[in-house]
GUMARDO-344108 format. One record per residue (C-alpha): residue in one letter; x, y, z. Coordinates in steps of 0.001 Angstrom, whole numbers, padded with zeros to 6 digits, always signed. Layout:
// residues N
AXYZ...
This chain:
// residues 807
M+266743-047336+091397S+268813-046910+088307Q+268090-044214+085785E+267270-046836+083097V+264672-048502+085309K+263036-045193+086049Q+262856-044329+082352E+261430-047764+081515S+258800-047416+084258A+257811-043968+083042L+257620-045205+079451R+255457-048140+080542R+253144-045828+082412F+252940-043587+079352F+252009-046435+077046N+249583-047839+079601G+247975-044447+079827L+247963-044106+076085W+246443-047531+075728F+243842-046659+078314A+243104-043435+076542I+242822-045207+073195T+240636-047882+074752L+238475-045233+076378F+238291-043193+073178G+237363-046329+071244R+234570-047048+073666V+233372-043458+073524F+233744-043418+069723R+231769-046637+069407I+229124-045220+071682L+229081-041968+069738L+229074-043845+066469L+226246-046008+067702V+224371-042931+068879A+225060-041243+065530L+223891-044310+063668V+220759-044515+065799L+220135-040805+065388G+220842-041025+061673L+218529-043976+061404L+215842-042121+063327L+216364-038997+061235G+216319-041146+058102I+213092-042757+059232V+211571-039369+060066Y+212790-037949+056746T+211471-040962+054868L+208129-040712+056659E+207958-037029+055745L+208700-037898+052126D+206117-040653+052319D+203527-038191+053640K+204394-035805+050834V+204106-038580+048267R+200745-039743+049587E+199282-036285+050166Q+199867-035062+046643F+199336-038360+044886E+196107-039284+046642G+194728-035778+047057R+194407-033122+044426R+197399-034124+042330W+197306-031113+040058E+195902-027649+039999L+193648-028039+036999P+192186-025203+034950A+188437-024813+034755R+187181-025580+031268V+184266-023653+029821F+182094-025272+027156A+179477-023930+024764R+176060-025503+024543P+176037-028952+022917L+174385-029128+019511D+171201-031177+019861L+170203-033150+016796Y+166652-034361+016184E+164270-034408+013260G+162628-031037+012773Q+165331-029131+014623Q+166205-025705+013220L+169605-026099+011513F+171396-025195+008286A+173912-027468+006576D+176656-024829+006585H+176129-024264+010301L+176437-027978+011024E+179704-028163+009110Q+180979-025050+010879E+180208-026664+014231L+182080-029828+013224K+185098-027758+012224L+185028-025913+015550L+185185-029350+017173N+188198-030221+014981Y+186402-032965+013078R+188235-033934+009898S+186529-034062+006504V+187241-037407+004778D+185806-039394+001900K+184735-042272+004123P+184570-041815+007906I+185969-044833+009729E+187253-043245+012929T+185819-040936+015547G+186211-037251+014801Q+185634-037690+011058Y+182766-036637+008780H+181786-036573+005131R+179448-034047+003535N+177609-034473+000262G+175438-031402-000242S+173007-031368+002657K+173763-034960+003693F+176324-035796+006358V+177933-038933+007719V+179489-038191+011100N+181485-040386+013460T+181015-038615+016784R+183397-038818+019734G+180911-038948+022570F+181129-036881+025742Q+180528-037069+029490F+177894-034442+030204A+176719-033272+033593D+173540-035351+033336D+174573-038402+031299K+177156-039823+028928E+176714-039384+025199P+178281-042409+023475A+180323-042241+020290R+178090-042916+017312S+178212-043190+013537I+175225-041241+012216N+173572-039971+009029V+172148-036449+009112N+170183-034827+006320V+169469-031085+006507A+166891-029477+004237S+165112-026101+004242G+166785-025024+007451K+165773-028128+009400V+167043-031617+010201S+164932-033756+007899T+166360-037169+008847L+168553-038486+011648A+169595-042136+011835Y+172432-044486+012673A+174780-044955+009728D+174050-048694+009646G+170335-047946+009223K+169369-050725+011630N+168205-048751+014654P+166123-045586+015041L+167763-042484+016478D+165408-039877+017906L+167835-037552+019657M+171573-037112+020185R+174087-034425+021071L+177407-033480+019597E+180059-032739+022193P+180251-029067+023190V+182916-026739+021822L+185586-025712+024332I+185376-021918+024470G+187852-021046+027225N+189814-021890+030353F+190503-020334+033741Y+194121-021280+034452P+195955-021955+037727R+198212-019125+038813Q+201363-020947+037648N+199734-021335+034212E+200077-025114+033990D+197569-026587+031578R+196588-030201+031106V+193707-032409+030039L+193438-035375+032386V+193287-038805+030775R+192981-042297+032177Q+195149-045149+030976Q+192157-046779+029294D+191582-043548+027330V+194921-043601+025529P+196036-045886+022679P+197823-049011+023990L+200689-048127+021646L+201380-045008+023699I+201940-047143+026816S+204062-049768+025098G+206000-047067+023254L+206795-045175+026464V+208035-048365+028113A+210146-049280+025083V+211782-045860+024814E+211922-044523+028373D+211986-047522+030739K+212200-051081+029408K+212148-052565+032932F+209224-050451+034138Y+207107-053426+035101E+210039-055163+036869H+211878-052582+039021Q+210797-050978+042308G+211249-047384+041294V+215002-047458+040675N+216875-049555+038113P+220494-050078+039326M+221517-051703+036051A+220331-048686+034064I+222117-046326+036461G+225326-048365+036078R+225129-048333+032293A+224492-044606+032262L+227406-043964+034654V+229860-045940+032480A+228622-044242+029299N+228896-040789+030849V+232417-041445+032236K+233593-042651+028831A+232099-039631+027083G+233335-037154+029655H+229857-035606+029924T+226253-036669+030348V+225103-038636+027331Q+222710-041094+028926G+220283-041070+031823G+219430-043891+034133S+216151-042560+035495T+213099-044779+035420L+209650-043537+034471T+208891-043435+038191Q+211922-041235+038866Q+210954-038937+035989L+207490-038664+037487V+208923-037827+040917K+211216-035187+039424N+208357-033529+037547F+205764-034070+040227Y+207581-033185+043436L+211091-031806+042861T+213002-029046+041131N+215583-029283+038335E+218459-028925+040802R+221472-031120+039888S+222948-032593+043075W+223527-035935+044789H+221130-034893+047522R+218328-034341+045020K+219085-037622+043232L+218981-039477+046559K+215694-037804+047414E+214358-038688+043964A+215340-042342+044321T+213814-042563+047812M+210532-041027+046690A+210429-043255+043611F+210824-046305+045863L+208076-045045+048188L+205804-044370+045231E+206299-047902+043937M+205672-049356+047411R+202336-047607+047770Y+200832-047520+044279T+200317-049804+041324K+202189-049551+038073Q+198950-048427+036397D+198559-045575+038913I+202126-044460+038272M+201816-044713+034487E+198564-042742+034558A+200178-040008+036638Y+203117-039888+034226L+200772-039573+031248N+199234-036479+032818E+202310-034850+034380I+205113-034939+031813H+205971-031541+030290L+205543-031649+026512G+205556-028067+025303Q+205201-024366+025937D+202738-021790+024643G+204042-018457+025894D+203496-018523+029644R+201261-021586+029407A+202972-024900+030099I+201639-027912+028167H+201556-030937+030475G+200452-034464+029713F+199668-036384+026550G+195959-035475+026664L+196630-031786+026088A+199694-032375+023888A+197557-034311+021390Q+195291-031276+021050F+198149-028774+021121Y+200101-030396+018285F+197472-032286+016279N+194062-030748+017126R+192649-034113+018120P+192016-036112+021307V+194733-038495+022407W+192795-041650+021484E+192745-040585+017821L+196551-040382+017515K+198346-042334+014787P+201605-044281+015414D+203787-041546+013914Q+202062-038919+016081I+202449-041054+019190A+206169-041447+018426L+206591-037665+018111L+204960-037006+021479I+207060-039732+023151G+210133-038120+021643L+209214-034756+023146A+209457-036227+026650K+213267-036036+026340G+213200-032288+025724A+210052-030487+024614G+211869-027243+023881Y+214823-028774+022044Y+212610-030981+019859D+209731-028504+019411P+208295-029569+016012R+207120-026061+015160L+210460-024396+015937H+212849-027248+015078P+211095-029577+012615D+214304-031302+011485R+215294-032200+015040A+211750-033329+015792L+211621-035534+012697T+214961-037167+013537R+213848-037777+017112R+210495-039172+016006N+212118-041610+013603L+214558-042745+016304V+211620-043421+018623L+209923-045415+015857Q+213138-047453+015427V+213260-048255+019142M+209571-049173+019124L+210263-051536+016214N+213274-053079+017957E+211208-053671+021096K+208386-055145+018991A+205933-052392+020030I+205107-051914+016331T+205313-054154+013277P+207671-053547+010342A+204674-052532+008204I+203522-049909+010715Y+207123-048709+011068A+207540-048307+007310D+204243-046440+006959A+204972-044148+009931L+208386-043202+008547E+206715-041926+005381Q+204396-039581+007250P+205193-035869+007648L+205266-034404+011133G+201632-033425+010618V+201656-030783+013323S+199024-028076+012931E+200653-024909+011620K+198971-022653+014128K+199192-023718+017736P+195801-023737+019490S+195890-020728+021764G+195271-021178+025445N+193492-017832+025394S+189774-017958+024829P+188604-016886+021369F+185540-015486+023166P+186952-013392+026024A+183883-011157+026356Y+181562-014105+026925L+184037-015574+029385D+183806-012358+031417L+180093-013020+031839V+180778-016622+032881R+183310-015452+035462Q+180817-012958+036894Q+178242-015701+037409L+180799-018119+038874Q+181921-015572+041448R+178518-015772+043104D+179062-019420+044093Y+182781-020279+043829K+186022-018923+045219E+188561-017696+042683E+191176-020260+043760D+188664-023099+043323V+187784-021932+039832R+191483-021859+038935S+192552-025161+040488Q+189811-027780+040820G+189334-028701+037173L+185710-027584+037053M+183780-028261+033848I+181450-025356+033188F+178627-025864+030716T+177171-022674+029273A+174387-021576+026924M+176722-019962+024399D+175887-020867+020802P+179223-020679+018935I+177564-020268+015527V+175395-017382+016747Q+178413-015892+018543L+180606-015935+015435T+177759-014523+013334A+177200-011680+015805E+180914-010850+015915T+181203-010654+012142I+178108-008505+011771L+179106-006038+014496Q+182614-005654+013107N+181464-005151+009521R+178594-002763+010172V+180398-000605+012744G+183269-000258+010281R+180854+000860+007574L+179152+003327+009911E+182517+004740+010918R+183454+005394+007312A+180024+006784+006417E+180075+009291+009291R+183761+010108+008687I+184701+009172+012216P+188469+008636+012725K+189403+005019+012097G+189061+002826+015150K+187163+005387+017209L+183662+003975+016751N+182863+000903+018803G+179936-001255+019745A+178497-004049+021860L+175883-006708+021211I+174085-009252+023403I+171758-012081+022347S+169622-014132+024732S+166763-016582+024384V+163229-015418+025108Q+162489-018671+026871G+164923-019051+029733G+166968-015859+029511E+170106-017742+028486V+172809-015551+026965M+173660-017181+023647A+176223-014624+022446L+177962-011541+023785V+180234-009178+021851G+182033-006617+023973S+184020-004768+021312R+184918-004552+017628D+188177-006260+018597V+186376-009479+019446R+189498-011477+020455Y+190854-008796+022790A+190478-009685+026459G+190166-006121+027635Y+187467-003542+028236N+184113-005283+027891R+181593-002667+026822A+178678-005090+026961L+179150-005585+030694T+180781-002435+031999A+180173+000551+029695Q+177715+002798+031543R+175991+004946+028904Q+172777+006977+028831I+169975+004942+027288G+167734+007655+025832S+164327+006497+024611L+164989+002866+025543V+163433+003818+028895K+160033+004674+027375P+158649+001104+027295A+159013+001002+031094I+156953+004209+031358Y+154190+002866+029182L+154250-000550+030833A+153605+001129+034177A+150751+003095+032609L+149157+000114+030849G+149192-001672+034186N+146348+000675+035094P+143864-000276+032334K+141087+001869+033785K+143121+004935+032912Y+145419+003933+030051N+145154+001817+026938L+146760+001975+023505A+144003+004304+022275T+144302+006781+025151R+144731+010287+023729L+147777+012250+024880S+148952+015760+024135D+152082+016015+022028G+152330+019708+022790P+154832+021570+024967V+155142+020414+028536T+156620+021996+031645V+157570+020022+034736K+157942+021878+038018L+161206+020884+039719G+161177+023311+042623A+159973+026689+043756K+161386+028468+040735K+162804+025622+038660F+161098+024114+035660W+161994+021513+033066Q+160670+021960+029548P+161585+018923+027422Q+160863+018978+023717N+160234+016465+021002Y+163236+015350+019006D+162047+017169+015865R+160836+020217+017842S+157346+019707+016332N+153884+019410+017887M+151496+016770+016513G+148606+017886+018707A+146691+014977+020208V+148071+011469+019599T+147120+008052+020835L+149357+006297+023315L+150136+003761+020592K+151284+006491+018227A+153337+008145+020965I+155271+004892+021454T+155517+004158+017750L+157015+007540+016888S+158955+007834+020179R+157427+011212+021070N+158984+012849+024113T+156342+015110+025589P+153617+012431+025785A+156098+010114+027529V+156869+012814+030094R+153161+013457+030669V+152467+009770+031195G+155524+009335+033418V+154534+012170+035721G+150940+011000+035706V+151941+007483+036727G+154470+008816+039246L+158256+008769+039199D+158387+006316+042090N+156252+003876+040105I+158493+004271+037060V+161599+003602+039158Q+159921+000555+040690T+158942-000709+037241L+162561-000425+036086H+163694-002386+039137D+160996-005001+038501L+162236-005380+034929G+165652-006309+036316I+167635-003074+036737A+169518-003609+039994G+171442-000353+040346E+170256+002802+042034I+167879+004895+039904P+167422+008545+040897A+163789+009649+040850Y+164432+012712+038687P+161990+013677+035916S+164853+013558+033412I+164934+009763+033648L+161668+009823+031685L+163694+010705+028594G+166544+008330+029343A+168944+010479+031371L+169917+007244+033022E+173146+005323+032593M+173129+001575+032035A+175441-001054+030615P+174137-002997+027599I+173715-006074+029814D+171281-004098+031995V+169291-003004+028960Q+169275-006620+027805Q+167816-007722+031128M+165099-005078+030885Y+164050-006087+027374Q+164368-009762+028268T+161606-009272+030817L+159486-007332+028313A+159930-010094+025710S+158887-012718+028268G+155472-011155+028870G+156512-009372+032044S+158132-012476+033585Y+161522-011743+035115S+164230-014381+034745P+167788-013320+035559L+170041-013518+032528K+172440-016419+032830A+175371-017862+030960I+175972-021071+032954R+173737-024114+032892S+175693-026398+035230V+179081-026994+036843M+180677-030442+037125N+183877-031672+038747P+186428-033851+036867R+184840-036997+038328G+181529-036290+036630Q+179694-035113+039745V+177349-032178+039253L+178219-029456+041763T+175724-026764+040772R+172787-026470+038434Y+171316-023161+037356P+167650-023852+036690L+165180-021407+035224T+163610-019116+037830V+160612-016990+036890K+158834-014146+038673Q+155869-012329+037164V+156646-008638+037692A+154175-006975+035339S+150618-007502+034180P+150729-010070+031354E+148005-008144+029533A+149944-004884+029822A+153081-006653+028573D+151154-008019+025587L+149888-004555+024687L+153371-003085+024994A+154864-005842+022817Y+152313-004980+020114A+153204-001296+020371L+156913-002120+020049H+156092-004242+017020R+154406-001189+015451V+157675+000691+016040T+159303-001719+013574V+156486-001360+011041E+155718+002350+010892G+157749+003984+013631T+161358+004936+014306A+162514+001430+013288K+160276+001040+010235E+163349+000220+008166L+162976-003322+009512A+159700-003702+007615S+161628-003507+004363T+164862-005271+005354L+163333-008328+007067P+160976-010840+005426S+157322-010205+006237W+157011-013379+008295K+159890-012363+010587K+157819-010191+012921V+159849-008409+015603A+159464-005676+018205G+161917-003118+019472K+162861+000406+020438T+165430+002905+019241G+167431+005002+021670T+169394+008191+021045T+171123+010366+023640N+172006+014050+023747D+174287+015253+020954K+173931+011809+019354K+176646+010328+021527D+174957+006942+021912S+172997+004919+019397W+170856+002068+020762F+168416-000518+019554A+166907-003209+021743G+164247-005630+020615F+163044-009186+020274S+161474-011799+018064G+159549-014815+019287Q+162852-016548+020077H+165657-014021+020564V+166258-010823+022512V+169024-008553+021179T+170536-005300+022434V+172957-003265+020326W+174919-000203+021395V+177123+001885+019083G+179203+004832+020249R+182630+006241+020957D+184707+005468+024039D+185731+009135+024255N+182015+010043+024493K+182154+012365+021505P+179128+012705+019176T+178661+010074+016470N+176038+011973+014440M+173870+008843+014552T+170459+008201+016039G+169319+004802+017212G+167693+004302+013828T+170731+005246+011740G+173330+003433+013849A+172529+000535+016177L+169416-000411+014214K+171629-001168+011191V+173584-003734+013217W+170383-005228+014618S+168856-005483+011150D+171966-007132+009690L+171835-009735+012442F+168158-010588+012074K+168487-010918+008315V+170593-014051+008860L+169670-015204+012380P+167378-018248+012284T+164578-017205+014612K+160867-017559+015273P+158510-014660+014563L+156881-012675+017309Q+153295-013729+017989V+151736-010284+018019A+149151-009814+020792S+147772-013332+020297S+146678-013776+023908S+143075-014739+024624R+143140-012034+027278L+142921-009408+024545V+140273-008293+022070W+140914-006517+018789V+139065-003380+017716D+139400-001187+014612V+140415+002178+015982D+140565+005581+014308Q+144230+006635+014542S+143389+010300+014933T+140777+010018+017671G+141447+006718+019463L+137760+005833+019157R+136109+003026+017265F+136711+003357+013569N+134010+005001+011537P+134043+003617+007981A+132786+006938+006724C+135929+008760+007773G+139315+008472+009406K+142023+005884+009068A+141656+002587+010866I+144288+000622+012712R+143413-002686+014290T+144372-002378+017944P+144374-004840+020861F+142717-004031+024196I+142393-005793+027491K+138908-007209+027587G+136488-004657+028967T+138665-001632+028235Q+138030-001289+024502P+136491+002013+023333Q+132751+002036+023022Q+132259+005376+021232T+132544+005570+017461S+134817+008147+015944Y+133354+011440+014763C+133943+013046+011400A+132642+015941+009288P+129330+015330+007503P+129888+014072+003965K+129310+016511+001125P+125960+016008-000631V+126192+014099-003836E+123740+013446-006655P+121710+010327-005933V+122575+007402-008107A+121099+003978-008432P+122927+001672-006045A+125003-001018-007652T+124022-004475-006630V+126952-006652-005571P+126168-010223-004521G+126668-010707-000845S+127222-007021-000107A+125626-005089+002702P+124371-001512+002637A+127014+001086+003475A+126907+002346+007036P+125624+005860+007402A+128022+008577+008454A+128073+009176+012172A+127214+012532+013635P+130140+014651+014794A+131140+013859+018316K+132659+016178+020867Q+136475+016045+020802P+137823+014752+024102S+140126+016913+026158D+143892+016592+025723R+144537+017362+029395S+142382+014900+031329G+143898+013683+034571W+147024+015850+034758I+148468+017072+038034D+148170+020840+038009D+151086+021621+040311L+153482+019576+038163M+152261+020079+034612R+151096+023166+032787
């Protein structure tokens, strides 16, 4: 075979082999390509299903971590209700109602003297829905004199203003929003969003190819991004699910999720989610999301009260809340707002007349941004404490709970002002270094034990150390009512006329240890009645009674009154060597004010979820822990403290009808000044002292009592009904002997007793000096003077004492 033939044969074999290899590779490639396509399709399906699960899980489940919102009590309005005109207006201002000449919209009011016309907003409470109303309210002499609908056609017996928002518990990422439904927002907001952000919103399926194409051409021509092609659905996906990463992968993911969202949910669902998700501002670390919160953040009004120019500004912020921030960049914001108004006009969302009027309006943004921090941080601490008993911290921060409390914002603001002013004056008067003297104040209702106000510091807006809840300080003579309550619970042995020695006392502590407490003024008044011992806050009689009753009984009485902590059974507790926080003292005096009925102090009335379902109610619970008769007697004695005792200043600073009861407390070296007391409606505890525990040079009567007095001068309250129970009888008693008053001698004080325990013996006195007989004057209706009683034997000062303890 020739060489040429061999070469041709080899070349043919080579090409045949090459062709075979190519054919084989093609088959393998097609198989691999098919496998890759199948795998890619499967992976795409799996990936899409995962995205679909993510879309559904977050969209149908808890879409947002919502802050818990804490509300004050609603203001009830009814004829005869205790209310002042200035307080009503203050409440309306706290609710951001606007004063106008003629109210025509919700959230507006007009005042003419004591007469008000109010267009209320309505509110969804835990028990029912309060509708928006237009009402006339007339306030006279501290009461609501008339309440009626503004049209005068229908009677109105009772209504409630919406409660003031007093604080929030935020999610950990500090996102804040107020959820709104589409039917809650002005229709112009919806049509404006569609006109400006996504004209084909109701036509596309999540992605608008035409818009993407236009944006791509515009951006290529400009050489940089000048126009976006994202739909409202894509914007929602980006804000709701994704990060701000700029990549094709993220854009593809965004488009896929937008398509899935449109496949599963209605346009209304998507629009509603957008209304609540879009980022519209920043307040420090707090992110402002959604139009519901933005309306409050920029205009101090709910979203449904927005005007066209305000709606246009908020729509404009969707493009860049930081860049167009109206407080930081008003010129940019105004330009953007006017552009939005122009687009809304072009798309026929507004009429030329509305457009022209809106252009003339200023930005109208409130100068001071509403802080996300509570203006009442001390009260919020109390709310948090109560919530922690029933709710996990993460639930409080994320589930959008609506917490309704008993806080009265008018009483709270009054208490804050009074504490700040008086403590400042006391600091200057005692020449204490500026800022060193501090205080705490708590107010609760006698009926129900609801905490209406709580001030934890002079710096009332500082969310820091809360002295009302956590400052453990010795209470001094505030403990004495518990001693005497325990004693009066044994009426066979003790009553208000029981005579006690005010002389020196020695308590045996051990084999060779003795305690010898003294009276505050180091004096000895001899024998005094139990009533006088309480009134003048004498130490040695209190110690005698405490030891006589038994330390264990005193400790148990303190626990019964509501003191939960451990109390050492040392004799020194009888003079207040016992540390408590003001809230503990408040609980103790709350029980005393309630006739010996213990009700745990509470801040929260109910908790509701965002859907209006009541999760928890906190009803009144009552337990009788002391003899009602003994509690009545003690309340009378504490009233005498405010008339002629250590708090007698109140008799001259308060009107005579404003009867109150209370007790001063002073600790060693005058480090702590206390006053705790009550009227027929309110219980109030005040503490004044220094955080460094140095002396203040003030007693309870010269320090805390001043704050308490200032408060009760202006606090609308009901007087204490002094020993009015049918279980008691009143007897005129000789103050010096504790026996029935003898008109011929002594000084009488009308004193209540539990029936059957009143003194039967008449007081003794020295025989009257002989006088020359004179003809008796005849006075119509008079009776002959009672003859002087014979001297009676003076009772012992030491009856019933335990010899091995007292001498």
